[in-house]
C-alpha positions as CSV (number, residue, x, y, z in Angstrom):
1,M,35.6,-179.9,-53.1
2,G,36.7,-180.2,-56.6
3,A,36.3,-179.5,-59.6
4,E,33.0,-180.9,-62.0
5,L,34.4,-182.2,-64.4
6,V,32.9,-183.3,-68.0
7,R,33.8,-185.9,-70.8
8,G,36.9,-183.9,-72.3
9,Q,37.9,-181.6,-69.4
10,N,41.3,-181.7,-68.3
11,H,42.1,-181.0,-64.2
12,P,45.7,-180.1,-63.1
13,L,47.4,-182.7,-60.8
14,P,49.2,-181.0,-58.0
15,H,50.2,-183.3,-56.0
16,V,52.0,-186.9,-57.0
17,R,50.6,-189.1,-54.7
18,L,46.6,-189.9,-55.0
19,E,44.0,-192.4,-54.6
20,I,41.2,-192.7,-57.2
21,R,37.2,-193.8,-56.1
22,I,35.1,-194.8,-58.0
23,A,31.4,-195.4,-56.7
24,A,29.4,-198.0,-59.0
25,G,25.5,-199.6,-58.6
26,V,26.5,-202.4,-59.3
27,P,29.4,-204.9,-59.2
28,V,32.5,-203.3,-61.8
29,L,35.7,-204.6,-61.8
30,T,38.7,-202.3,-62.7
31,G,42.0,-201.4,-63.4
32,L,44.4,-199.4,-65.1
33,T,46.2,-199.0,-68.6
34,L,50.1,-197.3,-68.8
35,G,50.5,-196.3,-71.9
36,D,53.8,-194.2,-73.4
37,E,53.5,-191.0,-74.7
38,H,51.3,-192.4,-78.0
39,G,49.2,-193.9,-75.5
40,T,50.6,-197.0,-76.5
41,V,49.8,-199.8,-73.9
42,H,53.3,-202.5,-74.8
43,G,52.1,-205.3,-73.2
44,R,50.0,-206.6,-70.4
45,Q,52.7,-206.7,-68.1
46,W,51.3,-202.6,-68.4
47,V,48.0,-203.1,-67.0
48,A,47.2,-203.8,-63.9
49,H,43.9,-205.6,-63.6
50,A,42.7,-208.4,-60.6
51,G,44.4,-210.9,-62.1
52,A,47.8,-208.9,-61.5
53,P,46.8,-205.6,-59.2
54,A,50.3,-204.3,-58.3
55,L,52.5,-202.9,-60.4
56,P,55.2,-200.1,-59.8
57,G,53.7,-196.9,-58.6
58,V,49.6,-198.4,-59.5
59,E,47.6,-200.8,-57.4
60,V,44.0,-202.2,-57.7
61,P,41.8,-204.2,-56.2
62,R,41.4,-208.1,-57.2
63,Q,37.4,-208.7,-55.7
64,V,34.3,-207.2,-57.9
65,A,32.3,-204.8,-56.4
66,A,30.0,-201.5,-56.9
67,G,32.4,-199.7,-54.8
68,H,36.5,-199.6,-55.9
69,R,39.8,-197.3,-54.2
70,L,43.7,-196.9,-56.7
71,A,47.0,-195.9,-55.7
72,V,48.9,-194.6,-58.2
73,D,52.6,-192.6,-56.9
74,L,53.0,-191.3,-60.6
75,D,56.7,-190.5,-59.2
76,A,57.4,-194.4,-59.2
77,L,55.5,-194.8,-62.6
78,P,58.5,-195.9,-64.8
79,E,60.5,-193.3,-67.5
80,A,58.6,-194.7,-70.2
81,V,54.7,-193.5,-68.7
82,H,53.0,-190.8,-70.3
83,R,49.4,-192.1,-69.7
84,V,47.9,-193.8,-67.2
85,D,44.3,-194.8,-68.1
86,V,41.6,-196.4,-65.6
87,F,38.9,-198.8,-67.1
88,L,36.4,-200.6,-65.9
89,A,34.4,-202.9,-67.4
90,L,30.8,-205.0,-66.4
91,P,32.5,-208.7,-65.2
92,A,31.0,-211.7,-67.5
93,G,28.1,-213.3,-66.3
94,T,26.3,-211.4,-64.7
95,A,24.6,-207.6,-65.9
96,G,27.1,-207.7,-68.1
97,H,25.0,-208.4,-72.0
98,L,23.0,-204.8,-70.7
99,G,25.5,-202.5,-70.9
100,F,26.3,-199.4,-69.2
101,G,23.5,-197.7,-70.0
102,A,21.0,-199.9,-67.5
103,V,22.8,-199.5,-64.9
104,P,23.4,-196.3,-62.3
105,A,25.9,-193.8,-63.6
106,P,29.3,-195.0,-62.5
107,H,30.9,-191.7,-60.5
108,T,34.3,-191.3,-59.9
109,A,36.8,-189.0,-58.3
110,V,40.7,-188.0,-57.5
111,S,42.2,-187.3,-54.1
112,G,45.1,-185.9,-52.8
113,P,47.0,-188.3,-50.3
114,D,45.2,-186.1,-47.5
115,G,41.6,-187.6,-48.5
116,T,40.7,-183.8,-50.4
117,E,39.1,-185.0,-53.0
118,L,40.1,-183.1,-56.2
119,A,38.3,-184.1,-59.3
120,C,35.2,-185.7,-59.6
121,Y,33.5,-187.3,-63.2
122,T,30.1,-188.6,-63.9
123,L,29.8,-191.0,-66.2
124,T,26.7,-190.0,-68.5
125,G,25.6,-190.7,-71.8
126,L,26.4,-194.9,-71.7
127,D,23.7,-196.5,-73.4
128,T,25.4,-201.1,-74.6
129,E,28.8,-199.8,-73.2
130,T,30.1,-202.9,-71.2
131,A,33.3,-201.5,-71.2
132,V,34.5,-198.0,-70.4
133,I,38.3,-195.6,-70.2
134,A,37.1,-193.3,-67.6
135,L,39.7,-191.2,-66.7
136,E,43.4,-190.8,-67.6
137,L,45.8,-188.8,-65.8
138,Y,49.1,-187.6,-68.7
139,R,52.4,-185.8,-68.4
140,R,52.1,-182.4,-70.6
141,Q,55.3,-180.1,-70.2
142,G,56.5,-182.2,-66.9
143,A,53.2,-181.8,-64.5
144,W,50.5,-184.5,-63.7
145,K,47.0,-183.7,-65.2
146,V,43.9,-185.8,-65.4
147,R,41.0,-186.1,-68.1
148,A,37.2,-186.7,-68.1
149,M,37.2,-189.5,-70.8
150,G,33.8,-191.5,-71.3
151,Q,34.7,-193.4,-74.0
152,G,33.2,-196.7,-74.0
153,Y,33.3,-200.5,-76.2
154,A,30.1,-202.1,-77.1
155,S,32.3,-204.9,-77.5
156,G,34.0,-204.9,-74.1
157,L,37.3,-205.7,-72.7
158,P,38.4,-206.7,-75.8
159,A,38.2,-203.8,-78.2
160,L,39.6,-201.4,-74.9
161,L,43.0,-203.4,-74.8
162,A,43.1,-203.2,-79.0
163,D,42.9,-199.8,-79.1
164,R,45.7,-198.9,-76.5
165,G,47.5,-201.8,-79.3
166,L,47.6,-204.5,-77.1
167,T,47.9,-207.3,-80.0
168,D,47.0,-210.2,-77.2
169,A,43.7,-208.5,-76.0
170,E,41.7,-211.4,-76.3
171,D,43.3,-213.6,-74.3
172,L,44.4,-210.9,-71.7
173,A,40.4,-209.2,-71.1
174,T,39.7,-213.6,-71.0
175,A,42.2,-213.9,-68.0
176,I,41.5,-210.9,-66.5
177,Q,37.3,-211.6,-66.3
178,E,38.4,-215.1,-65.4
179,A,40.9,-213.1,-63.0
180,A,37.9,-211.5,-61.9
181,A,34.7,-213.9,-61.5
182,R,37.0,-215.5,-58.8
183,T,35.1,-213.2,-56.7
184,L,31.6,-213.0,-57.3
185,P,29.9,-214.0,-54.4
186,G,28.2,-217.5,-54.9
187,T,32.1,-218.8,-57.0
188,A,35.2,-221.0,-55.7
189,S,38.3,-221.7,-56.2
190,V,39.8,-224.7,-57.4
191,P,41.8,-226.3,-55.8
192,P,45.9,-227.4,-56.9
193,T,46.1,-230.7,-58.5
194,D,48.7,-231.1,-56.1
195,A,47.2,-230.3,-52.7
196,G,46.5,-232.4,-49.8
197,P,43.0,-233.1,-49.3
198,R,40.9,-229.9,-49.5
199,T,40.1,-227.6,-46.4
200,A,37.7,-225.3,-45.5
201,S,40.2,-222.1,-46.7
202,A,40.7,-224.0,-49.7
203,S,37.6,-224.7,-50.7
204,A,35.9,-220.9,-50.2
205,P,36.2,-217.9,-52.2
206,R,38.9,-215.8,-52.8
207,T,39.2,-212.7,-51.5
208,S,41.0,-209.5,-50.4
209,P,40.5,-206.5,-48.2
210,T,40.0,-203.2,-49.6
211,P,42.7,-201.4,-50.2
212,P,44.4,-199.0,-47.2
213,P,43.8,-194.9,-48.5
214,A,46.4,-192.7,-50.4
215,S,47.6,-192.0,-47.4
216,A,48.9,-194.6,-45.9
217,W,50.4,-195.9,-48.3
218,R,54.2,-195.2,-48.3
219,P,57.5,-196.7,-49.4
220,A,59.6,-198.4,-46.5
221,T,62.8,-196.6,-45.6
222,A,66.2,-197.4,-44.6
223,S,65.9,-195.8,-41.1
224,Q,62.3,-197.3,-40.9
225,P,62.0,-201.4,-42.3
226,A,59.0,-203.1,-43.7
227,P,57.6,-205.4,-40.8
228,A,58.2,-209.1,-41.7
229,S,54.9,-211.2,-43.4
230,P,54.1,-213.9,-41.2
231,P,55.2,-217.0,-42.1
232,A,52.7,-219.0,-44.4
233,T,50.1,-222.0,-42.9
234,A,49.9,-224.6,-43.9
235,S,46.4,-224.8,-45.4
236,E,48.0,-221.4,-46.8
237,S,50.5,-223.1,-48.5
238,S,49.2,-226.0,-49.5
239,A,46.2,-223.6,-51.3
240,S,48.6,-221.3,-53.2
241,G,49.8,-223.9,-56.0
242,P,52.9,-223.4,-58.0
243,P,55.1,-220.3,-58.1
244,K,54.4,-217.7,-60.1
245,P,57.2,-216.2,-62.0
246,P,58.4,-213.2,-60.6
247,R,56.0,-209.8,-62.1
248,P,57.9,-207.3,-65.0
249,Y,59.2,-203.9,-63.3
250,H,59.9,-205.1,-59.6
251,P,63.9,-205.8,-60.2
252,Q,64.2,-208.0,-56.1
253,T,62.3,-211.0,-55.7
254,P,59.2,-210.9,-52.6
255,G,61.6,-211.1,-49.4
256,E,64.3,-210.5,-50.3
257,D,65.0,-207.6,-47.8
258,G,62.5,-209.5,-45.3
259,G,59.8,-206.6,-46.3
260,P,56.8,-208.2,-47.2
261,D,55.8,-209.3,-50.6
262,P,54.7,-205.5,-52.8
263,H,52.3,-208.0,-54.9
264,Q,50.5,-209.2,-52.5
265,P,47.1,-207.8,-52.1
266,G,46.6,-205.4,-48.5
267,G,50.7,-205.2,-49.3
268,P,52.7,-201.4,-50.0
269,V,53.1,-200.7,-53.2
270,D,57.0,-200.9,-54.3
271,Y,57.2,-197.5,-55.7
272,T,61.6,-198.3,-56.4
273,H,61.8,-197.1,-59.8
274,P,62.8,-200.9,-62.4
275,R,66.3,-199.4,-63.3
276,R,66.9,-197.6,-60.1
277,T,69.7,-198.7,-58.2
278,R,69.0,-199.5,-54.8
279,G,71.9,-199.0,-51.6
280,L,72.4,-195.0,-53.8
281,P,71.8,-192.1,-52.3
282,P,68.3,-190.2,-53.3
283,S,69.2,-188.0,-56.2
284,P,68.0,-184.2,-55.9
285,E,64.4,-184.2,-56.5
286,A,63.9,-181.1,-59.6
287,P,62.2,-178.2,-57.8
288,S,58.4,-179.0,-57.8
289,V,55.3,-176.6,-58.8
290,A,53.6,-174.9,-56.1
291,D,49.8,-175.9,-55.6
292,G,47.3,-174.5,-57.8
293,Q,50.5,-172.9,-60.3
294,P,50.8,-174.0,-63.7
295,A,53.9,-175.1,-64.8
296,R,56.1,-173.3,-67.2
297,P,56.2,-173.9,-70.7
298,V,59.6,-174.4,-72.3
299,A,59.7,-175.1,-76.2
300,G,61.0,-178.7,-76.5
301,D,59.5,-180.2,-73.5
302,A,57.9,-183.6,-75.5
303,V,58.9,-186.4,-77.3
304,G,61.8,-187.2,-80.0
305,W,64.6,-188.2,-81.8
306,S,65.6,-184.0,-82.4
307,M,64.6,-181.3,-81.6
308,E,62.8,-180.5,-84.8
309,N,60.5,-183.2,-83.7
310,R,59.8,-182.6,-80.5
311,L,58.7,-179.2,-81.4
312,Y,56.7,-180.6,-84.0
313,N,55.1,-183.1,-81.0
314,Q,54.7,-180.2,-78.6
315,V,52.6,-178.4,-82.3
316,W,50.3,-181.4,-81.5
317,G,50.1,-182.0,-78.2
318,M,49.1,-177.7,-78.2
319,F,46.7,-178.6,-81.0
320,E,45.2,-181.1,-79.2
321,D,45.1,-180.0,-75.8
322,L,43.1,-177.0,-77.1
323,A,40.4,-179.4,-79.1
324,R,39.8,-181.2,-75.8
325,T,39.8,-177.9,-73.6
326,T,36.7,-176.7,-76.0
327,A,35.1,-179.6,-76.3
328,A,34.3,-179.5,-72.3
329,Y,34.0,-175.9,-72.1
330,R,31.0,-176.2,-74.3
331,S,29.6,-179.0,-73.1
332,A,29.8,-177.5,-70.1
333,V,27.3,-174.2,-71.1
334,D,25.5,-176.5,-72.9
335,F,24.0,-178.1,-70.0
336,A,24.1,-175.3,-68.3
337,D,21.3,-173.7,-70.7
338,S,19.7,-177.2,-71.0
339,R,19.5,-177.4,-67.1
340,L,18.0,-173.8,-67.6
341,E,15.3,-174.2,-70.5
342,K,14.9,-177.7,-68.0
343,E,13.7,-175.1,-64.6
344,L,12.0,-172.5,-66.9
345,D,9.7,-175.9,-68.0
346,Q,9.2,-177.2,-63.9
347,A,8.0,-173.1,-63.2
348,L,5.8,-172.6,-65.9
349,A,4.0,-176.2,-65.4
350,D,2.8,-174.9,-61.6
351,P,-0.6,-172.5,-62.1
352,R,0.5,-171.4,-58.9
353,T,4.6,-170.3,-59.2
354,R,4.0,-169.3,-63.2
355,L,2.6,-165.9,-62.6
356,G,3.6,-162.8,-59.8
357,T,6.6,-162.7,-57.7
358,A,7.1,-167.2,-57.2
359,G,7.6,-167.3,-60.3
360,D,10.2,-164.1,-61.2
361,A,12.2,-165.7,-58.6
362,A,12.3,-168.8,-59.9
363,R,13.1,-167.5,-63.5
364,E,15.7,-165.3,-61.9
365,A,17.1,-168.1,-59.6
366,A,17.4,-170.8,-62.7
367,H,19.0,-167.9,-64.7
368,A,21.3,-167.1,-61.8
369,R,22.1,-170.8,-61.3
370,R,23.2,-170.5,-65.6
371,T,25.2,-167.7,-65.3
372,Q,27.1,-169.4,-61.7
373,L,27.7,-172.9,-64.3
374,A,28.7,-170.9,-67.0
375,G,31.0,-168.4,-66.1
376,Q,32.8,-171.5,-63.5
377,A,33.7,-173.5,-66.9
378,R,34.8,-170.7,-68.6
379,A,36.8,-169.4,-65.7
380,A,38.2,-173.1,-66.3
381,F,38.7,-173.2,-70.3
382,D,40.0,-169.3,-69.6
383,R,42.8,-170.6,-67.4
384,D,43.3,-173.2,-69.9
385,L,44.0,-170.4,-72.4
386,A,46.4,-168.7,-71.0
387,Q,48.6,-171.2,-70.3
388,L,48.2,-172.5,-74.1
389,I,49.0,-169.1,-74.9
390,A,51.8,-168.6,-72.7
391,E,53.0,-172.4,-74.3
392,A,52.7,-171.0,-77.2
393,E,54.4,-167.5,-76.9
394,V,58.2,-170.6,-76.3
395,V,57.9,-172.9,-78.2
396,E,56.9,-170.2,-82.2
397,P,60.4,-168.2,-81.5
398,A,62.0,-172.1,-81.2
399,L,60.0,-172.8,-84.7
400,P,62.9,-174.0,-87.3
401,P,61.9,-172.2,-90.6
402,A,60.8,-175.2,-91.9
403,C,57.8,-174.2,-89.5
404,A,58.0,-170.6,-88.9
405,R,55.8,-167.0,-89.3
406,W,57.9,-165.9,-91.7
407,D,58.4,-163.0,-89.3
408,S,60.3,-165.5,-87.3
409,P,64.3,-164.2,-86.7
410,V,65.2,-167.6,-88.2
411,W,64.3,-166.4,-90.8
412,H,66.6,-163.2,-90.7
413,A,69.6,-165.8,-90.7
414,Y,68.6,-167.5,-93.2
415,R,70.8,-170.9,-94.7
416,V,70.2,-173.1,-97.5
417,P,70.0,-176.0,-95.1
418,A,72.0,-180.0,-95.6
419,E,69.2,-181.5,-95.0
420,P,64.5,-182.0,-95.0
421,P,63.5,-181.1,-92.9
422,M,59.9,-183.5,-91.3
423,A,57.4,-181.0,-91.7
424,L,55.9,-177.5,-93.5
425,R,54.1,-175.1,-92.1
426,L,50.7,-174.3,-94.3
427,G,49.1,-171.9,-92.1
428,D,47.0,-171.3,-89.1
429,L,44.6,-172.6,-86.6
430,H,42.0,-171.3,-84.7
431,L,39.0,-171.4,-83.1
432,P,36.2,-168.8,-81.9
433,E,36.7,-169.4,-78.2
434,S,40.3,-168.7,-78.3
435,A,40.7,-166.5,-81.0
436,P,43.7,-165.0,-79.7
437,L,45.9,-168.3,-79.9
438,R,47.0,-169.4,-83.1
439,I,47.7,-173.4,-83.9
440,P,50.4,-173.9,-86.2
441,L,48.6,-176.5,-89.1
442,L,51.6,-178.3,-89.8
443,V,51.7,-181.7,-92.2
444,R,54.5,-184.1,-92.1
445,L,57.1,-183.7,-95.8
446,P,57.3,-185.3,-98.0
447,L,53.6,-184.2,-98.9
448,E,50.8,-187.6,-99.0
449,R,48.4,-185.9,-100.6
450,G,48.3,-182.6,-102.9
451,L,47.0,-179.3,-102.1
452,W,44.2,-177.1,-103.4
453,I,43.8,-174.0,-103.1
454,D,40.3,-172.4,-103.7
455,S,40.2,-169.6,-105.9
456,G,36.1,-169.7,-105.7
457,P,34.5,-167.0,-103.5
458,S,33.9,-169.5,-100.4
459,G,34.7,-168.6,-95.9
460,A,33.4,-165.5,-94.2
461,G,36.2,-162.7,-95.4
462,A,35.7,-163.3,-99.3
463,A,31.8,-161.2,-98.9
464,H,34.3,-158.1,-99.7
465,L,35.6,-159.8,-102.7
466,T,33.7,-158.7,-105.1
467,D,36.3,-158.8,-108.2
468,P,37.3,-162.2,-109.0
469,A,40.6,-161.9,-110.5
470,E,41.8,-160.8,-107.1
471,L,40.4,-163.7,-105.1
472,R,41.5,-165.4,-108.0
473,N,45.4,-163.0,-107.4
474,L,45.3,-164.2,-103.3
475,A,45.1,-167.4,-104.0
476,M,47.5,-167.1,-105.9
477,S,49.9,-165.4,-103.7
478,V,49.0,-168.6,-101.1
479,A,50.7,-170.3,-103.5
480,V,53.7,-169.0,-103.7
481,A,54.6,-168.0,-100.6
482,L,53.8,-172.1,-100.2
483,A,56.6,-172.7,-103.2
484,A,58.9,-170.8,-101.4
485,R,58.8,-172.1,-98.4
486,L,59.9,-175.4,-99.4
487,L,63.0,-174.2,-101.9
488,A,63.6,-173.0,-98.7
489,V,63.8,-176.0,-96.1
490,H,64.7,-178.5,-98.8
491,P,68.7,-178.7,-99.8
492,A,69.9,-177.6,-103.0
493,G,68.8,-179.8,-106.0
494,E,66.9,-181.8,-103.9
495,F,63.1,-180.4,-105.1
496,T,62.1,-177.9,-107.9
497,V,59.0,-176.1,-108.3
498,R,57.3,-176.2,-112.1
499,V,54.3,-173.8,-113.0
500,L,51.4,-174.2,-115.2
501,D,49.6,-170.5,-116.3
502,P,47.9,-171.3,-119.4
503,A,46.6,-167.4,-119.4
504,G,49.4,-166.0,-117.8
505,A,46.8,-164.4,-115.5
506,G,49.9,-165.0,-112.7
507,T,52.6,-163.1,-113.8
508,H,52.6,-160.5,-110.9
509,A,52.1,-163.3,-108.7
510,L,55.1,-165.4,-109.7
511,L,57.0,-162.1,-109.3
512,P,58.9,-163.5,-106.9
513,L,59.7,-166.8,-108.1
514,T,60.6,-165.3,-111.4
515,R,63.2,-162.3,-110.5
516,T,65.0,-164.9,-108.1
517,G,65.3,-167.7,-111.2
518,V,65.0,-170.4,-108.9
519,L,62.0,-172.3,-111.2
520,A,63.3,-175.1,-112.8
521,A,61.9,-173.7,-116.7
522,P,60.0,-170.9,-117.2
523,P,55.8,-171.1,-116.6
524,A,54.4,-173.1,-118.6
525,T,51.5,-171.2,-121.4
526,G,49.3,-171.8,-122.9
527,A,48.2,-175.8,-124.7
528,A,50.5,-176.9,-125.9
529,G,53.3,-176.1,-122.7
530,V,50.4,-177.7,-120.5
531,A,50.7,-180.9,-122.3
532,Q,54.4,-180.5,-122.3
533,T,54.8,-180.0,-119.5
534,L,52.4,-183.2,-118.4
535,E,53.4,-185.2,-120.4
536,G,57.5,-185.1,-119.3
537,L,56.2,-185.5,-116.0
538,T,54.4,-188.0,-116.4
539,R,56.9,-189.4,-118.4
540,R,59.1,-189.6,-114.9
541,V,56.4,-191.2,-112.7
542,D,56.5,-193.7,-115.2
543,L,60.1,-194.3,-115.3
544,V,60.8,-194.1,-110.7
545,Q,57.9,-196.5,-110.6
546,M,59.7,-199.0,-112.6
547,A,63.2,-198.4,-111.5
548,V,61.7,-199.1,-108.0
549,R,59.3,-202.2,-108.9
550,G,63.3,-203.6,-110.6
551,G,65.7,-202.6,-108.0
552,A,67.1,-200.6,-109.7
553,A,65.9,-195.9,-108.8
554,E,70.0,-195.9,-109.5
555,S,69.2,-195.8,-113.6
556,L,67.7,-194.3,-113.7
557,P,68.0,-191.4,-117.1
558,A,70.4,-188.5,-117.5
559,D,67.3,-186.4,-118.4
560,V,65.2,-187.4,-116.0
561,D,66.1,-185.4,-112.7
562,S,65.9,-187.4,-110.0
563,A,64.4,-184.3,-106.9
564,Q,60.6,-183.8,-105.4
565,Q,59.2,-181.7,-107.9
566,L,56.3,-179.2,-106.9
567,L,54.1,-178.8,-110.2
568,I,51.7,-175.6,-109.4
569,V,48.8,-175.7,-112.2
570,N,46.0,-171.8,-111.7
571,D,43.4,-170.9,-112.8
572,F,42.4,-175.0,-113.9
573,P,40.5,-176.1,-115.3
574,H,41.8,-173.3,-118.5
575,G,44.2,-174.7,-121.2
576,F,42.9,-178.2,-120.3
577,D,41.9,-180.9,-122.8
578,D,40.1,-183.8,-121.5
579,R,43.6,-185.5,-121.7
580,S,45.7,-183.2,-119.4
581,V,42.5,-183.8,-117.8
582,T,43.1,-187.3,-117.7
583,R,47.5,-186.7,-116.6
584,L,46.4,-184.4,-114.4
585,R,45.1,-186.9,-111.9
586,Y,47.2,-189.2,-112.6
587,L,49.6,-186.9,-111.5
588,A,47.9,-186.3,-108.1
589,D,46.8,-190.8,-107.3
590,E,50.6,-191.8,-108.2
591,G,52.4,-188.4,-108.0
592,P,53.0,-188.1,-104.6
593,A,54.6,-191.8,-103.8
594,V,58.0,-191.3,-106.0
595,G,57.8,-187.0,-105.3
596,V,55.6,-185.7,-107.5
597,H,53.1,-183.6,-105.8
598,L,50.1,-180.8,-106.8
599,L,49.9,-176.8,-105.7
600,L,46.0,-176.6,-107.6
601,I,44.8,-172.9,-107.8
602,A,41.3,-173.7,-109.0
603,D,37.5,-172.8,-108.1
604,R,35.8,-175.8,-108.6
605,A,32.3,-173.9,-109.8
606,E,33.7,-173.8,-112.8
607,T,35.3,-177.2,-113.5
608,T,31.0,-178.2,-113.1
609,A,31.1,-178.8,-117.3
610,Y,33.5,-182.4,-116.8
611,G,30.4,-183.5,-114.1
612,P,31.7,-186.1,-111.6
613,L,34.2,-186.6,-113.1
614,L,36.9,-184.4,-111.3
615,D,35.3,-185.4,-107.7
616,P,37.8,-188.1,-107.0
617,L,41.1,-185.7,-107.7
618,W,38.9,-183.3,-105.3
619,R,39.0,-185.8,-102.9
620,S,42.8,-186.6,-102.9
621,L,43.5,-183.1,-102.4
622,L,43.7,-181.1,-99.0
623,R,41.5,-178.1,-99.3
624,L,43.5,-174.2,-98.7
625,T,41.8,-171.2,-99.2
626,P,43.4,-168.0,-99.6
627,L,41.2,-166.5,-96.7
628,P,40.2,-167.5,-93.1
629,D,37.4,-169.7,-93.7
630,D,36.7,-172.4,-90.8
631,H,36.6,-175.9,-92.9
632,L,39.4,-178.0,-91.5
633,A,38.2,-180.6,-88.7
634,D,40.6,-181.6,-86.1
635,P,41.0,-185.9,-85.2
636,W,40.4,-186.0,-82.4
637,I,37.2,-184.1,-81.3
638,G,36.0,-182.4,-85.1
639,H,35.7,-178.8,-83.8
640,A,36.1,-176.9,-87.4
641,W,39.2,-174.9,-87.6
642,T,38.8,-171.6,-89.0
643,Y,42.6,-171.7,-91.2
644,E,44.5,-168.9,-91.9
645,P,47.2,-169.2,-94.6
646,S,51.0,-167.6,-94.1
647,L,51.7,-165.4,-96.0
648,T,54.9,-163.0,-96.2
649,P,54.1,-158.8,-94.6
650,A,53.7,-156.6,-97.6
651,V,56.5,-154.3,-97.0
652,D,59.4,-157.5,-95.5
653,R,61.9,-158.0,-97.7
654,T,62.6,-161.5,-95.8
655,L,61.0,-163.9,-99.1
656,H,62.7,-162.5,-101.8
657,E,66.0,-162.5,-99.9
658,V,65.7,-165.9,-99.0
659,L,65.0,-167.5,-102.6
660,T,68.0,-165.4,-103.8
661,E,69.9,-167.5,-101.0
662,V,68.5,-170.5,-102.9
663,A,69.1,-169.2,-106.0
664,R,72.8,-168.3,-105.4
665,V,73.7,-171.5,-103.4
666,R,72.1,-173.6,-106.1
667,A,74.4,-171.2,-109.2
668,K,77.5,-172.6,-106.9
669,Q,76.5,-176.4,-107.1
670,W,76.0,-176.1,-110.3
């Protein structure tokens, strides 16, 4: 018995040749989509369906039926394929208008080449959806896993295909439904126009045999050639219609080597790689991972054009994996709790078992089953968490300075870079169930929106800070750490930091920036300093916008700083009048597009006098907190993640040494 998955849960696949069995209570059509590392399907040639049942490494049945068997050979997939999605759809013209919620829940199972079941998943919780992604096979660090999806589409197969990036989703969905309709009972295939007299075989419904089990699908070898195809009869040739063009990914036309056509139903799957030359000796296989053992993590084991890009994608892959495995664990625990409640209600509903030893035994059995289910879910979660922790241990030391922690060894040999980075670390994220694992919060550069560090009493960690001044000082320290990181990871002269500190409340926290001389100007104080700085940045935004629109970006006045600007605003709205507030909102909206970014330190409760005037400003900024707070949500599940800022150790001189090096290189350049 394999692992019984719930929605969002994944399971490792120890074999590369798989058989996927589907059991539904009503006839359904099935197919596979091949996607890249982002899940995008590049054209209809990456979709296996009833009209095109065979692609390299995969084969699906042609007919509409209540039971299906699909074959997958992961080693035979094209190199660009990283995801294989198994989809189901109700055929048009039958019960398609009812949705999967009105039919028995389909059951899917993944088996190895020997028929041993590896994992199974029952698609529950569907309603009006007429198409659904049942399973996803995806490659992670060279190892394949299966994930229970259950993602339904009420708009049917066109919406499912469009969500995978297909531009001709409507036409392809129509073609799939038409191909499937020819196999429904009571339908007949249309004879070709140039055929002779109609025969019984030409007018009979088109059917195809059920695909053989995965263990029987083997590629033909040189020592054991495939049997020759039987000659076609006259009736078969007359009903076959015009010849079809060769399918993509198959450089060899059917019958070149005397073997059968791999695209015909019931024929063997062509496992030949599309870019591999025939006749050459096979390359040595990479050492495979032992059954049941997770793949050894490697830093940079993700797609990308550079090591930095691969690490960025790998971190976001870890982020997604942790979100989904946590969702699976929580769903399994909720199921165990609901089952316990149901069994207890049943035991109490019967007066004969409500009291006495029978009732106690029923309650103990219900609690034991709940403990068993929760324990199984926790064991699966701990297995995935251990793999992610092992991956984080090799990824974290390999991160570049822009994405590394302040205590990382990469800062010990710091040198001012020659090129700007692609991403920046804002802090760490974690969930209650996975407290030992911290996921770096990475954002792409240049920043698309400003940052707001909330200095108000929010978050669980703010309860022990009774002094508002201490909390504001901590928020300013977070802002200084972010500004120092931005200065350190950009080439000399390409990033400038300016500070507005109207009341001078951040003087102590700003010492790392002021002592090393990396600021473009001393912090502006008072209402006059605020107005002057905002006026200069507003002028810069206007001039750059006009230059870009007019195609004269290199003709800016000499007094306009072309470097990217970061404006740190402390203790907002102190020192701001209505005109300054309007200019600040303008910079928040228009500044990021022309290289002017905001870093606001403020308590929103202190701006209530402005009413809803500042609501667009708060919505345009990414909120961060100086203390751990669970206010950020992931884009896949929507978990509430606890954010922790990235601060330098109290006794560490790394920040001072890095900023000193930045100031030295700047002085040498000027």
